[in-house]
C-alpha positions as CSV (number, residue, x, y, z in Angstrom):
1,M,-0.2,0.2,-0.4
2,G,3.3,2.8,-0.6
3,E,1.4,4.4,-3.9
4,P,1.2,7.7,-2.7
5,V,-1.2,10.0,-2.7
6,K,-3.4,11.8,-5.3
7,I,-5.9,14.2,-3.5
8,E,-6.2,14.1,0.2
9,V,-9.9,14.9,1.3
10,S,-9.9,16.3,4.3
11,G,-12.8,17.8,6.5
12,V,-15.4,18.6,4.0
13,N,-18.3,19.4,4.5
14,F,-21.2,19.9,1.1
15,Y,-24.0,22.4,1.2
16,Y,-26.8,22.7,-1.4
17,G,-28.0,26.0,-0.3
18,T,-28.8,24.8,3.8
19,Q,-29.5,21.5,2.8
20,R,-25.9,19.5,4.1
21,A,-25.4,16.2,1.3
22,L,-21.7,16.1,2.9
23,H,-20.7,15.5,6.9
24,D,-17.2,15.6,7.7
25,V,-15.2,13.9,4.9
26,N,-11.9,13.1,5.3
27,M,-10.5,9.5,2.8
28,K,-7.3,9.4,0.6
29,V,-7.0,8.6,-2.3
30,R,-4.2,7.0,-4.0
31,E,-2.3,7.6,-7.2
32,H,-2.8,4.0,-9.9
33,F,-5.4,2.7,-7.5
34,V,-8.8,2.1,-8.8
35,T,-11.4,3.5,-5.6
36,A,-15.1,2.8,-5.3
37,L,-17.3,4.8,-3.3
38,I,-20.2,2.4,-2.6
39,G,-23.5,3.5,-0.7
40,P,-27.2,3.6,-1.6
41,S,-29.4,6.1,-3.7
42,G,-29.0,9.8,-2.3
43,C,-26.0,9.3,0.2
44,G,-23.5,12.2,-1.4
45,K,-21.5,9.7,-3.5
46,S,-22.2,11.7,-7.0
47,T,-22.1,14.9,-5.0
48,F,-18.4,13.8,-3.2
49,L,-17.3,12.1,-6.5
50,R,-18.3,16.1,-8.3
51,S,-16.7,17.5,-5.3
52,L,-13.6,16.8,-6.8
53,N,-12.9,18.4,-10.1
54,R,-15.7,21.1,-9.3
55,M,-18.4,20.3,-11.6
56,N,-21.2,21.1,-8.3
57,D,-19.3,25.0,-8.3
58,L,-21.9,25.0,-12.0
59,I,-25.0,24.5,-9.5
60,P,-26.4,28.0,-7.4
61,G,-26.0,28.2,-3.9
62,A,-23.7,24.6,-3.6
63,R,-20.7,25.7,-1.7
64,L,-18.0,23.0,0.1
65,E,-16.1,23.6,3.6
66,G,-13.1,21.8,4.3
67,R,-10.2,21.1,1.8
68,V,-10.0,19.2,-1.3
69,N,-5.9,18.0,-2.3
70,L,-4.3,17.1,-5.0
71,E,-1.7,16.6,-5.4
72,G,-0.6,18.6,-1.9
73,E,-3.1,21.6,-4.2
74,D,-6.2,23.0,-2.8
75,I,-8.7,22.8,-5.5
76,Y,-11.5,25.3,-3.8
77,A,-8.1,27.8,-3.2
78,P,-9.0,31.2,-5.3
79,S,-6.7,30.6,-7.2
80,M,-6.8,27.8,-8.8
81,D,-8.1,27.7,-12.7
82,V,-11.3,25.5,-12.5
83,I,-10.8,24.5,-16.8
84,H,-6.7,23.0,-15.9
85,L,-8.0,21.6,-12.9
86,R,-11.1,19.6,-15.2
87,R,-8.7,18.6,-17.5
88,R,-6.5,17.2,-15.1
89,V,-9.4,15.3,-13.3
90,G,-11.5,13.8,-16.4
91,M,-15.5,13.0,-16.0
92,I,-16.9,10.1,-17.3
93,F,-21.1,10.4,-16.6
94,Q,-23.7,7.7,-16.1
95,R,-25.5,8.3,-19.5
96,S,-23.2,7.8,-22.2
97,N,-23.0,11.4,-23.8
98,P,-21.2,11.8,-26.7
99,F,-21.7,14.5,-28.8
100,P,-23.5,15.0,-32.7
101,M,-20.5,14.6,-35.4
102,S,-18.7,12.2,-36.3
103,I,-16.4,9.4,-33.7
104,Y,-13.0,11.2,-34.9
105,E,-15.0,15.3,-33.8
106,N,-15.6,12.9,-30.2
107,A,-12.2,11.7,-29.7
108,A,-10.4,14.9,-30.6
109,Y,-13.2,17.0,-29.1
110,G,-10.8,18.2,-26.0
111,V,-7.4,18.1,-27.9
112,R,-9.2,21.2,-29.8
113,V,-11.1,23.0,-27.5
114,N,-7.9,23.2,-25.1
115,G,-5.4,24.8,-28.7
116,L,-3.2,21.3,-27.3
117,T,-2.4,21.2,-31.0
118,R,-2.8,22.0,-34.7
119,D,-1.2,19.3,-36.1
120,R,-3.1,17.3,-38.5
121,L,-1.2,14.8,-38.1
122,K,-1.1,15.1,-34.2
123,L,-4.0,14.6,-33.9
124,D,-5.0,12.3,-35.8
125,E,-1.9,10.3,-33.9
126,I,-4.1,11.2,-30.2
127,V,-7.1,10.4,-31.6
128,E,-5.6,6.9,-32.3
129,R,-3.5,6.7,-29.0
130,T,-6.8,7.3,-27.1
131,L,-9.2,5.2,-28.5
132,R,-6.9,2.6,-28.0
133,A,-6.0,3.7,-24.5
134,A,-9.7,3.1,-24.4
135,A,-10.5,-0.7,-26.2
136,L,-12.2,1.1,-28.8
137,W,-10.2,1.0,-31.5
138,D,-10.8,-2.3,-34.2
139,E,-14.3,-1.8,-33.8
140,V,-14.3,2.2,-35.3
141,K,-10.8,2.7,-37.0
142,D,-12.5,1.4,-40.5
143,R,-15.6,4.8,-39.9
144,L,-14.2,7.5,-37.8
145,S,-16.0,9.9,-40.3
146,K,-19.2,8.6,-39.1
147,S,-21.5,9.8,-36.2
148,A,-20.9,8.7,-33.1
149,M,-24.9,8.2,-32.5
150,G,-25.1,5.2,-34.5
151,L,-22.4,3.5,-31.8
152,S,-24.0,1.1,-29.4
153,G,-24.2,3.1,-26.6
154,G,-21.1,0.2,-24.1
155,Q,-19.2,1.6,-27.7
156,Q,-20.5,5.3,-26.9
157,Q,-19.4,5.0,-23.3
158,R,-15.9,4.2,-24.8
159,L,-15.7,7.2,-26.7
160,C,-17.1,9.1,-24.0
161,I,-14.1,7.7,-22.2
162,A,-11.8,8.1,-25.2
163,R,-12.6,12.1,-25.1
164,A,-11.7,12.1,-21.4
165,L,-8.3,10.8,-22.0
166,A,-7.8,12.9,-24.6
167,V,-6.6,16.2,-22.9
168,E,-4.0,13.8,-21.0
169,P,-6.0,13.6,-17.1
170,E,-3.9,12.2,-13.9
171,V,-7.3,10.9,-12.6
172,L,-11.0,10.0,-14.0
173,L,-13.9,10.2,-12.3
174,M,-16.4,8.0,-12.9
175,D,-20.2,8.6,-12.2
176,E,-21.4,4.2,-12.5
177,P,-19.9,4.5,-16.0
178,A,-21.6,1.5,-16.6
179,S,-24.9,1.1,-15.2
180,A,-27.0,1.7,-18.1
181,L,-25.1,-0.8,-20.5
182,D,-25.7,-4.9,-20.9
183,P,-23.6,-7.1,-19.2
184,I,-21.1,-7.8,-21.8
185,S,-20.6,-3.7,-22.2
186,T,-19.6,-3.7,-18.6
187,A,-17.5,-6.3,-18.0
188,K,-16.2,-4.4,-21.9
189,I,-15.7,-0.8,-20.1
190,E,-14.3,-3.2,-15.9
191,E,-11.8,-4.5,-18.4
192,L,-11.0,-1.4,-18.8
193,I,-10.5,0.2,-15.9
194,Y,-7.9,-2.5,-15.3
195,E,-6.3,-1.5,-17.7
196,L,-6.3,2.6,-17.3
197,K,-4.8,2.2,-13.4
198,Q,-2.1,1.4,-15.2
199,N,-1.3,5.2,-15.8
200,Y,-4.7,7.4,-13.9
201,T,-6.1,7.3,-11.1
202,I,-9.3,6.3,-10.8
203,V,-12.3,6.9,-8.4
204,I,-15.9,5.0,-9.5
205,V,-19.3,5.7,-7.7
206,T,-21.2,2.5,-8.7
207,H,-24.3,0.8,-7.4
208,N,-23.1,-2.9,-8.1
209,M,-21.9,-3.6,-5.3
210,Q,-20.1,-7.5,-7.0
211,Q,-18.7,-4.6,-9.6
212,A,-16.7,-2.6,-7.2
213,A,-15.0,-5.8,-5.1
214,R,-14.2,-6.6,-9.2
215,V,-12.4,-3.4,-9.8
216,S,-11.5,-1.0,-6.7
217,D,-8.6,-1.0,-5.1
218,E,-10.3,0.5,-1.9
219,S,-13.9,0.9,-1.6
220,G,-15.6,3.7,1.2
221,F,-18.7,3.5,2.1
222,F,-21.1,6.2,2.2
223,L,-24.5,6.5,4.2
224,S,-27.1,10.2,4.8
225,G,-23.9,12.1,3.0
226,R,-20.8,10.4,5.8
227,L,-17.9,8.4,4.8
228,V,-18.9,5.3,7.4
229,E,-16.2,3.1,6.7
230,F,-13.0,3.3,4.1
231,S,-10.9,0.0,3.8
232,E,-8.9,-1.3,1.1
233,T,-12.6,-3.2,-0.9
234,K,-11.3,-6.8,0.1
235,R,-11.5,-6.6,3.5
236,L,-14.7,-3.7,3.3
237,F,-15.8,-6.6,1.9
238,T,-15.4,-9.2,3.4
239,A,-14.6,-8.0,7.1
240,P,-16.3,-4.8,7.7
241,S,-15.7,-2.9,10.3
242,N,-19.0,-1.1,10.8
243,R,-22.1,-2.2,11.2
244,E,-23.9,-0.6,9.1
245,T,-21.3,-1.6,6.9
246,E,-22.1,-5.1,7.4
247,D,-25.8,-5.0,6.3
248,Y,-25.3,-2.7,3.3
249,I,-23.2,-5.1,2.3
250,T,-25.5,-8.0,3.1
251,G,-28.6,-6.9,2.2
252,R,-30.1,-6.6,5.2
253,F,-30.2,-2.7,4.6
254,G,-33.0,-0.3,5.5
């Protein structure tokens, strides 16, 4: 467990207006680990995930107390460039959201918007590299100019992962990335997560406990906005130290 800490969350409270969504959350996310967040609906895990790249800033009345450090740097500091932060900490959503443009243009989108290269050959290289990294290249290489909307749900989700990878993030946040997919597509996404952790730090919110057990190194159990328990995944699932965690995992919950 010697991997360095990539993100350190300390004393985080989160509010939507007067409603408190997170209570004093502390967590260390290790580099090149897959960290899974589990818990019932509405328990704060997606709010927590979105606080790691300030996606909640877009919601009126939302505010955070406490600290979220990315490699020691406070991401809520006034001097933080949020656009640059979101390049470093990418987000994959529950519903795949490809843009209504070609497969190529989807993969190239972030590179173009951020002005990372004007060179067409370089762009071709990035598109191929990211589609390969998202385990999609072989399926789409002959139809890059076709609309992304013609891909299957599982392919669309992998395209969204490629789009996120194209700007070379350090961290990937995944909010239920496979919940809308069939079992075969889900298995492909899980294999992909396993591959990606060689190069990225991944935090995944999932309703699927078997998925958390399969893909993650460490897991956190959220309940009513609190982080009840956080430990090595194997330990959390086989010998949880908290009664509420045990009840949730064994299905005696609620």
